[in-house]
PLY file of the C-alpha trace (Angstrom):
ply
format ascii 1.0
element vertex 492
property float x
property float y
property float z
element edge 491
property int vertex1
property int vertex2
end_header
-13.36 1.72 6.76
-12.63 1.93 3.05
-13.56 5.60 2.55
-9.96 6.77 2.28
-9.14 4.11 -0.29
-11.11 5.73 -3.11
-9.76 9.27 -3.17
-7.63 9.11 -6.31
-4.08 8.50 -5.10
-1.87 8.30 -8.20
1.76 8.52 -9.29
2.62 9.64 -12.82
4.91 7.50 -14.92
7.78 9.99 -14.80
7.63 10.20 -11.02
7.33 6.43 -10.75
10.56 5.98 -12.71
12.38 8.36 -10.35
11.07 6.61 -7.25
11.37 2.99 -8.39
15.16 2.80 -8.77
16.16 4.01 -5.27
13.35 1.97 -3.74
14.56 -1.12 -5.56
18.13 -0.48 -4.40
17.01 -0.04 -0.81
14.86 -3.17 -0.91
17.78 -5.20 -2.23
20.05 -3.80 0.48
17.47 -4.69 3.14
17.08 -8.17 1.65
20.84 -8.79 1.67
20.97 -7.55 5.26
18.12 -9.91 6.15
20.17 -12.87 4.90
22.51 -12.28 7.86
19.68 -12.09 10.39
18.09 -14.82 12.48
14.45 -14.10 11.60
12.25 -14.43 8.49
10.01 -11.86 6.77
6.47 -12.95 5.92
4.53 -10.80 3.43
0.78 -11.38 3.10
-0.82 -9.89 -0.01
-4.60 -9.79 0.35
-7.55 -7.70 -0.77
-10.37 -7.56 -3.24
-10.40 -9.56 -6.45
-9.19 -7.36 -9.29
-7.02 -5.19 -7.04
-3.75 -6.35 -8.59
-2.47 -8.75 -5.94
-0.72 -10.93 -8.51
0.84 -7.93 -10.25
2.20 -6.65 -6.94
3.77 -10.03 -6.19
5.47 -9.92 -9.60
6.76 -6.45 -8.84
8.24 -7.43 -5.47
9.99 -10.38 -7.07
11.30 -8.04 -9.77
12.61 -5.46 -7.31
14.30 -7.98 -5.01
16.39 -11.08 -5.59
13.90 -13.92 -6.24
16.48 -16.44 -5.02
15.80 -15.22 -1.49
12.03 -15.14 -1.89
9.57 -18.00 -1.75
6.19 -17.11 -3.29
3.30 -19.24 -2.08
-0.16 -19.47 -3.66
-3.10 -21.41 -2.29
-5.78 -21.10 -4.93
-5.99 -24.87 -5.33
-6.24 -27.26 -2.37
-4.83 -30.76 -2.49
-6.19 -33.87 -0.78
-3.00 -33.84 1.27
-3.89 -30.42 2.67
-7.55 -31.18 3.25
-6.66 -34.29 5.25
-4.69 -32.27 7.79
-5.41 -29.37 10.18
-6.00 -26.03 8.44
-2.75 -24.29 9.41
-0.56 -27.26 8.36
-0.41 -26.05 4.76
0.96 -22.69 5.93
3.40 -23.96 8.54
5.14 -26.09 5.93
5.59 -23.07 3.63
6.96 -20.63 6.19
10.31 -19.09 5.15
13.51 -19.96 6.94
15.37 -17.37 8.99
17.01 -14.83 6.73
14.49 -15.48 3.95
11.32 -13.81 2.63
8.05 -15.63 2.12
5.25 -14.03 0.09
1.77 -15.45 0.59
-0.71 -14.78 -2.22
-3.79 -16.45 -0.85
-3.18 -17.12 2.82
-4.80 -18.11 6.09
-7.23 -15.23 5.50
-8.78 -16.57 2.29
-10.75 -19.57 3.57
-12.56 -17.90 6.49
-13.44 -14.88 4.35
-14.90 -17.04 1.58
-16.73 -19.25 4.08
-18.32 -16.20 5.72
-19.21 -14.65 2.38
-20.84 -17.86 1.14
-22.74 -18.39 4.39
-20.94 -21.59 5.41
-20.05 -20.16 8.85
-21.83 -17.67 11.11
-20.47 -14.59 12.88
-19.50 -16.55 16.00
-17.48 -19.11 14.02
-15.91 -16.31 11.98
-14.76 -14.61 15.20
-13.21 -17.90 16.32
-11.32 -18.17 13.02
-10.03 -14.62 13.40
-8.83 -15.40 16.92
-7.02 -18.49 15.62
-5.29 -16.36 13.00
-4.27 -13.78 15.60
-2.81 -16.54 17.79
-0.95 -18.06 14.81
0.62 -14.72 13.88
1.46 -13.90 17.47
3.34 -17.19 17.74
5.42 -16.34 14.68
6.17 -12.80 15.87
7.16 -14.05 19.32
9.76 -16.18 17.54
11.12 -13.07 15.81
9.33 -13.11 12.47
8.36 -9.87 10.74
4.82 -10.09 9.38
3.80 -7.50 6.78
0.11 -7.58 5.84
-0.94 -5.54 2.80
-4.59 -5.12 1.83
-5.37 -3.83 -1.68
-8.67 -2.08 -2.35
-10.42 -1.04 -5.58
-13.78 0.52 -6.27
-16.78 -1.50 -7.38
-16.52 -0.26 -10.96
-12.79 -0.98 -11.21
-13.33 -4.48 -9.89
-16.04 -5.09 -12.46
-13.76 -3.96 -15.28
-10.91 -6.13 -14.02
-13.05 -9.24 -13.68
-14.52 -8.71 -17.14
-11.10 -8.04 -18.68
-12.02 -4.50 -19.73
-9.73 -2.43 -17.51
-7.56 0.12 -19.39
-4.31 -1.41 -18.09
-5.54 -4.99 -18.09
-2.91 -7.47 -19.27
-3.77 -9.61 -22.23
-3.17 -12.86 -20.38
-6.42 -14.49 -19.25
-7.24 -14.37 -15.58
-6.23 -17.58 -13.81
-8.66 -18.39 -11.02
-10.87 -21.22 -9.90
-13.80 -18.79 -9.47
-13.03 -15.74 -11.65
-16.43 -14.16 -11.20
-17.19 -15.25 -7.66
-17.49 -11.68 -6.36
-19.70 -10.23 -9.08
-22.83 -8.88 -7.43
-21.37 -9.29 -3.94
-19.22 -6.19 -3.65
-20.97 -4.54 -0.68
-21.34 -7.87 1.12
-17.65 -8.57 0.52
-16.65 -5.22 2.01
-18.61 -6.02 5.16
-16.79 -9.33 5.55
-13.44 -7.68 4.77
-14.02 -5.08 7.45
-14.79 -7.74 10.04
-11.71 -9.69 8.97
-9.39 -6.70 9.24
-10.81 -5.59 12.58
-10.58 -9.11 13.97
-6.93 -9.59 13.01
-5.39 -6.10 13.26
-2.79 -5.95 16.02
0.36 -4.11 17.00
2.55 -7.13 16.27
1.06 -7.66 12.77
-0.97 -4.63 11.69
-2.81 -4.33 8.39
-1.61 -1.78 5.83
-4.44 -0.62 3.56
-3.57 0.64 0.06
-5.72 2.28 -2.58
-5.03 0.14 -5.64
-6.72 2.01 -8.48
-3.35 3.16 -9.82
-0.70 0.45 -10.13
2.18 2.93 -9.85
0.93 4.24 -6.51
0.11 0.71 -5.35
3.56 -0.67 -6.13
5.58 2.23 -4.73
3.50 2.38 -1.55
3.63 -1.37 -0.98
7.37 -1.45 -1.64
7.93 1.35 0.87
5.84 -0.48 3.47
7.95 -3.60 3.03
11.17 -1.57 3.22
10.08 0.31 6.35
9.14 -2.90 8.15
12.39 -4.64 7.24
14.64 -1.72 8.21
12.74 -1.10 11.44
13.36 -4.68 12.54
17.00 -4.71 11.50
17.75 -1.27 12.99
19.12 -0.31 9.58
17.20 2.90 8.84
16.92 4.49 5.43
19.44 7.12 6.55
22.15 4.44 6.55
21.22 3.53 3.00
21.40 7.19 1.96
24.97 7.29 3.23
25.66 4.35 0.96
24.46 6.29 -2.05
20.85 5.08 -2.09
18.19 7.77 -1.95
15.09 7.26 0.19
11.70 7.02 -1.48
9.63 10.20 -1.16
6.20 10.01 -2.75
4.67 13.30 -3.86
1.73 14.63 -1.87
-1.34 12.47 -2.43
-5.02 13.35 -1.90
-6.50 12.39 1.45
-10.05 11.65 2.53
-10.30 15.30 3.61
-9.98 16.33 -0.04
-13.34 14.66 -0.71
-15.11 17.14 1.59
-16.83 19.94 -0.33
-15.96 23.07 1.64
-17.98 25.34 -0.66
-21.29 24.21 0.85
-23.20 26.97 2.60
-26.63 27.63 4.10
-28.65 30.83 4.08
-29.49 32.33 7.47
-33.26 31.89 7.15
-32.86 28.30 5.99
-30.45 27.66 8.86
-32.92 28.89 11.49
-35.67 26.72 10.03
-33.47 23.61 9.90
-32.06 24.25 13.37
-35.51 24.30 14.95
-36.59 21.22 13.02
-33.64 19.00 13.92
-33.26 20.19 17.50
-36.92 19.30 18.12
-36.39 15.92 16.53
-33.23 15.28 18.54
-34.99 16.22 21.76
-37.63 13.55 21.13
-35.03 10.93 20.13
-33.01 11.58 23.30
-36.06 10.77 25.45
-36.81 7.64 23.40
-33.21 6.51 23.95
-33.55 7.20 27.66
-36.71 5.10 27.96
-35.10 2.27 26.02
-31.88 2.45 28.04
-29.77 3.17 24.95
-26.82 5.39 25.72
-25.20 7.70 23.17
-21.45 8.29 22.87
-20.56 11.20 20.59
-17.04 12.23 19.55
-16.23 15.70 18.19
-12.83 16.13 16.56
-11.51 18.60 14.01
-8.99 21.28 13.21
-8.27 24.07 15.67
-10.97 26.76 15.22
-13.15 24.33 13.25
-16.20 25.19 15.36
-16.44 22.10 17.55
-17.64 24.05 20.57
-20.42 25.91 18.77
-21.55 22.71 17.05
-21.69 20.85 20.37
-23.78 23.66 21.87
-26.38 23.25 19.10
-26.59 19.54 19.89
-26.69 19.81 23.68
-29.12 22.70 23.40
-31.70 20.25 22.10
-31.34 17.72 24.91
-32.60 17.89 28.47
-29.60 18.61 30.75
-30.51 15.59 32.86
-29.84 13.33 29.88
-26.29 14.28 28.87
-22.80 15.09 30.07
-20.18 17.05 28.14
-16.57 15.97 28.75
-13.70 18.11 27.49
-10.14 16.83 27.34
-6.77 18.49 27.16
-3.33 17.09 28.05
-3.59 14.12 30.43
-3.02 14.69 34.14
-0.42 12.83 36.20
-3.17 10.53 37.45
-4.29 9.80 33.90
-0.73 9.22 32.70
-0.37 6.59 35.42
-3.03 4.51 33.65
-3.54 3.04 30.18
-4.62 5.94 27.94
-8.21 4.69 27.45
-8.77 4.69 31.23
-9.70 8.36 31.39
-12.36 7.88 28.71
-13.83 4.66 30.08
-14.39 6.29 33.48
-16.43 9.11 31.89
-18.96 6.96 30.02
-22.48 7.76 31.26
-24.98 5.11 32.36
-27.58 3.54 30.04
-30.04 6.01 28.58
-27.75 9.02 28.88
-25.52 10.80 26.36
-21.79 11.42 26.71
-20.30 14.10 24.47
-16.53 14.10 24.07
-14.92 17.38 22.99
-11.71 15.71 21.83
-11.29 12.09 22.69
-9.27 8.88 22.55
-8.34 9.80 18.98
-5.71 12.11 20.40
-3.47 9.03 20.57
-3.40 8.74 16.74
-3.51 12.49 16.07
-1.72 14.97 18.35
0.21 12.32 20.29
1.35 10.74 17.04
2.28 13.95 15.21
3.89 15.68 18.20
5.81 12.57 19.27
4.10 12.13 22.65
3.37 8.50 21.74
5.88 6.05 20.32
5.30 4.53 16.89
4.37 1.23 18.51
1.89 2.96 20.84
-0.04 4.89 18.19
0.07 2.05 15.65
-1.51 -0.43 18.03
-4.04 2.19 19.12
-6.18 1.64 16.01
-7.02 -1.90 17.08
-7.46 -0.81 20.70
-9.87 1.96 19.68
-11.88 -0.33 17.42
-12.19 -2.87 20.22
-13.23 -0.14 22.67
-15.95 1.16 20.35
-17.07 -2.37 19.51
-17.61 -3.03 23.21
-19.69 0.13 23.48
-21.88 -0.90 20.56
-22.27 -4.49 21.77
-23.52 -3.08 25.07
-26.18 -1.13 23.17
-24.55 2.30 22.91
-25.08 4.46 19.83
-21.69 5.80 18.69
-21.42 8.89 16.47
-18.12 10.47 15.42
-17.54 13.81 13.68
-14.42 15.30 12.14
-15.06 18.97 11.31
-12.94 19.96 8.34
-12.03 23.51 7.36
-9.56 24.98 4.88
-6.25 26.52 5.89
-7.50 29.91 4.67
-10.62 29.68 6.82
-8.55 28.65 9.83
-6.21 31.63 9.58
-9.23 33.90 9.18
-10.73 32.55 12.41
-7.41 32.71 14.24
-7.08 36.43 13.45
-10.71 37.09 14.38
-10.16 35.46 17.76
-7.12 37.64 18.45
-9.19 40.77 17.79
-12.19 39.86 19.96
-11.60 40.07 23.72
-14.18 37.40 24.60
-12.58 34.95 22.15
-8.90 35.76 22.67
-8.50 32.96 25.22
-9.34 30.42 22.51
-6.16 31.06 20.52
-2.83 29.80 21.87
0.74 29.38 20.73
0.01 25.67 20.38
-2.67 26.44 17.79
-0.13 28.30 15.66
2.40 25.49 16.08
-0.12 22.86 15.03
-0.91 24.84 11.90
2.70 24.47 10.77
2.16 20.70 10.74
-1.06 20.76 8.70
0.19 18.16 6.23
1.28 15.75 8.97
-2.10 16.09 10.70
-3.97 15.60 7.41
-2.07 12.36 6.81
-2.84 11.22 10.37
-6.57 11.99 9.89
-6.55 10.11 6.58
-5.14 6.99 8.24
-7.35 7.42 11.31
-10.52 7.38 9.22
-9.44 4.41 7.11
-8.51 2.37 10.19
-11.39 3.31 12.52
-14.43 4.17 10.37
-16.37 0.96 10.87
-19.92 -0.12 10.08
-20.84 0.11 13.77
-19.02 3.40 14.42
-18.48 5.31 11.16
-16.88 8.72 10.85
-18.84 11.66 9.48
-16.64 14.23 7.73
-18.27 17.63 8.18
-17.92 20.54 5.77
-16.99 23.27 8.24
-16.04 26.44 6.38
-19.64 27.61 6.76
-20.63 27.17 10.40
-24.42 27.10 9.84
-24.06 24.35 7.25
-21.75 22.35 9.54
-24.13 22.56 12.49
-27.09 21.34 10.47
-25.03 18.51 8.93
-24.12 17.36 12.43
-27.67 17.60 13.77
-29.10 15.75 10.76
-26.52 12.99 11.08
-27.19 12.75 14.80
-30.93 12.34 14.25
-30.52 9.89 11.39
-28.09 7.69 13.34
-30.23 7.63 16.47
-33.45 6.97 14.56
-31.89 4.04 12.70
-30.45 2.56 15.89
-33.68 2.93 17.86
-35.68 1.24 15.11
-33.54 -1.91 15.27
0 1
1 2
2 3
3 4
4 5
5 6
6 7
7 8
8 9
9 10
10 11
11 12
12 13
13 14
14 15
15 16
16 17
17 18
18 19
19 20
20 21
21 22
22 23
23 24
24 25
25 26
26 27
27 28
28 29
29 30
30 31
31 32
32 33
33 34
34 35
35 36
36 37
37 38
38 39
39 40
40 41
41 42
42 43
43 44
44 45
45 46
46 47
47 48
48 49
49 50
50 51
51 52
52 53
53 54
54 55
55 56
56 57
57 58
58 59
59 60
60 61
61 62
62 63
63 64
64 65
65 66
66 67
67 68
68 69
69 70
70 71
71 72
72 73
73 74
74 75
75 76
76 77
77 78
78 79
79 80
80 81
81 82
82 83
83 84
84 85
85 86
86 87
87 88
88 89
89 90
90 91
91 92
92 93
93 94
94 95
95 96
96 97
97 98
98 99
99 100
100 101
101 102
102 103
103 104
104 105
105 106
106 107
107 108
108 109
109 110
110 111
111 112
112 113
113 114
114 115
115 116
116 117
117 118
118 119
119 120
120 121
121 122
122 123
123 124
124 125
125 126
126 127
127 128
128 129
129 130
130 131
131 132
132 133
133 134
134 135
135 136
136 137
137 138
138 139
139 140
140 141
141 142
142 143
143 144
144 145
145 146
146 147
147 148
148 149
149 150
150 151
151 152
152 153
153 154
154 155
155 156
156 157
157 158
158 159
159 160
160 161
161 162
162 163
163 164
164 165
165 166
166 167
167 168
168 169
169 170
170 171
171 172
172 173
173 174
174 175
175 176
176 177
177 178
178 179
179 180
180 181
181 182
182 183
183 184
184 185
185 186
186 187
187 188
188 189
189 190
190 191
191 192
192 193
193 194
194 195
195 196
196 197
197 198
198 199
199 200
200 201
201 202
202 203
203 204
204 205
205 206
206 207
207 208
208 209
209 210
210 211
211 212
212 213
213 214
214 215
215 216
216 217
217 218
218 219
219 220
220 221
221 222
222 223
223 224
224 225
225 226
226 227
227 228
228 229
229 230
230 231
231 232
232 233
233 234
234 235
235 236
236 237
237 238
238 239
239 240
240 241
241 242
242 243
243 244
244 245
245 246
246 247
247 248
248 249
249 250
250 251
251 252
252 253
253 254
254 255
255 256
256 257
257 258
258 259
259 260
260 261
261 262
262 263
263 264
264 265
265 266
266 267
267 268
268 269
269 270
270 271
271 272
272 273
273 274
274 275
275 276
276 277
277 278
278 279
279 280
280 281
281 282
282 283
283 284
284 285
285 286
286 287
287 288
288 289
289 290
290 291
291 292
292 293
293 294
294 295
295 296
296 297
297 298
298 299
299 300
300 301
301 302
302 303
303 304
304 305
305 306
306 307
307 308
308 309
309 310
310 311
311 312
312 313
313 314
314 315
315 316
316 317
317 318
318 319
319 320
320 321
321 322
322 323
323 324
324 325
325 326
326 327
327 328
328 329
329 330
330 331
331 332
332 333
333 334
334 335
335 336
336 337
337 338
338 339
339 340
340 341
341 342
342 343
343 344
344 345
345 346
346 347
347 348
348 349
349 350
350 351
351 352
352 353
353 354
354 355
355 356
356 357
357 358
358 359
359 360
360 361
361 362
362 363
363 364
364 365
365 366
366 367
367 368
368 369
369 370
370 371
371 372
372 373
373 374
374 375
375 376
376 377
377 378
378 379
379 380
380 381
381 382
382 383
383 384
384 385
385 386
386 387
387 388
388 389
389 390
390 391
391 392
392 393
393 394
394 395
395 396
396 397
397 398
398 399
399 400
400 401
401 402
402 403
403 404
404 405
405 406
406 407
407 408
408 409
409 410
410 411
411 412
412 413
413 414
414 415
415 416
416 417
417 418
418 419
419 420
420 421
421 422
422 423
423 424
424 425
425 426
426 427
427 428
428 429
429 430
430 431
431 432
432 433
433 434
434 435
435 436
436 437
437 438
438 439
439 440
440 441
441 442
442 443
443 444
444 445
445 446
446 447
447 448
448 449
449 450
450 451
451 452
452 453
453 454
454 455
455 456
456 457
457 458
458 459
459 460
460 461
461 462
462 463
463 464
464 465
465 466
466 467
467 468
468 469
469 470
470 471
471 472
472 473
473 474
474 475
475 476
476 477
477 478
478 479
479 480
480 481
481 482
482 483
483 484
484 485
485 486
486 487
487 488
488 489
489 490
490 491
């Protein structure tokens, strides 16, 4: 889940200064507008220790009028709080209508710490997450805007922050009851954080994940998230603010998770043939083991147009007995499919236990093409992340082995393949006007993929980003991943 939060998103000081002033003006305008509204705004700042949660709270108070903001911290618990039900301490601190309440340390802190320290088990943790979801739903039903921001830093950055050695570390000593409580528990903490986010992510109060290595990027991004949520609720879009002389915030292009894929990787033809035979034989055996153990496989193949999904799928299916798999290909939904919830057409194609279902394009169309092309509303594609995670969780809990591939290629390689398809009669049908149109929105799709991976790459159903400029290399990477995932699952 956190792969896209360590890709080096940064904003230089000069750019930060240009972005900060209009963002501050717009935030103030939205705050003054909120004062006339009949609902509150609740901002939850959460994330890893050392990610700059306190610094972000200071920045929000600096950019807006602190007289209309109530900042709440819960790092010390009083006897008064402990002698009452858990949510009492938060109910009494909720902001009034027209006001903003910032929660640094919130209803998320206690269950996360309890799970991390082994005081509660997975079942109790799930109950706590459900209680939180119900609590937030109650507030939203009453009109509240809940903005949940999760800050992430790498293991090394966290270590430097906790030890006071970070390059931009403030001189003031860290104030915490357990300043080193996460040292040595980074990976375990990420597992708990993932469960927490998945268990409490919803359309009415979604999580917003921010890479927090660079404080400039962190602050601008968080400020824009707050502004977008406030203006969306008030129906006062940024365009109105522009007319009032306030420029919208436009952050320069930032790296995405796709930029971490090394597209220079290649494989010699002789090596490819050797590896192909090796992994296809291994996959054939694993497919029969899965069949005998009644473990189904659900495989998703996504990627750019002309990325080589079809040829990669053929190398996988070519290793499996035809009786053991079914390939399902999806295009635009039919009238019958549109008459149902969008996951319906995928649920009905899942094969029985012991068989494999291969999806050439999948439910991720909701957060990719439907999002970018406007076929789904913002509310529909934003809530789809939680719906997809729940769908895949149900598959895994049933015993299915879920594998997901995004095949990445460069823009230069794509145009090369487009032109090759136009020249070859037996491939000409593969290139359409829609492919050319989609290419014009490369940046929008890259941003959608970046968010898709960060929101849906989970421990039980992780994404594999495939280096696809060299087709032989991509095919072997997919086959190796397939075998490794199945072997690990079947050994459990």
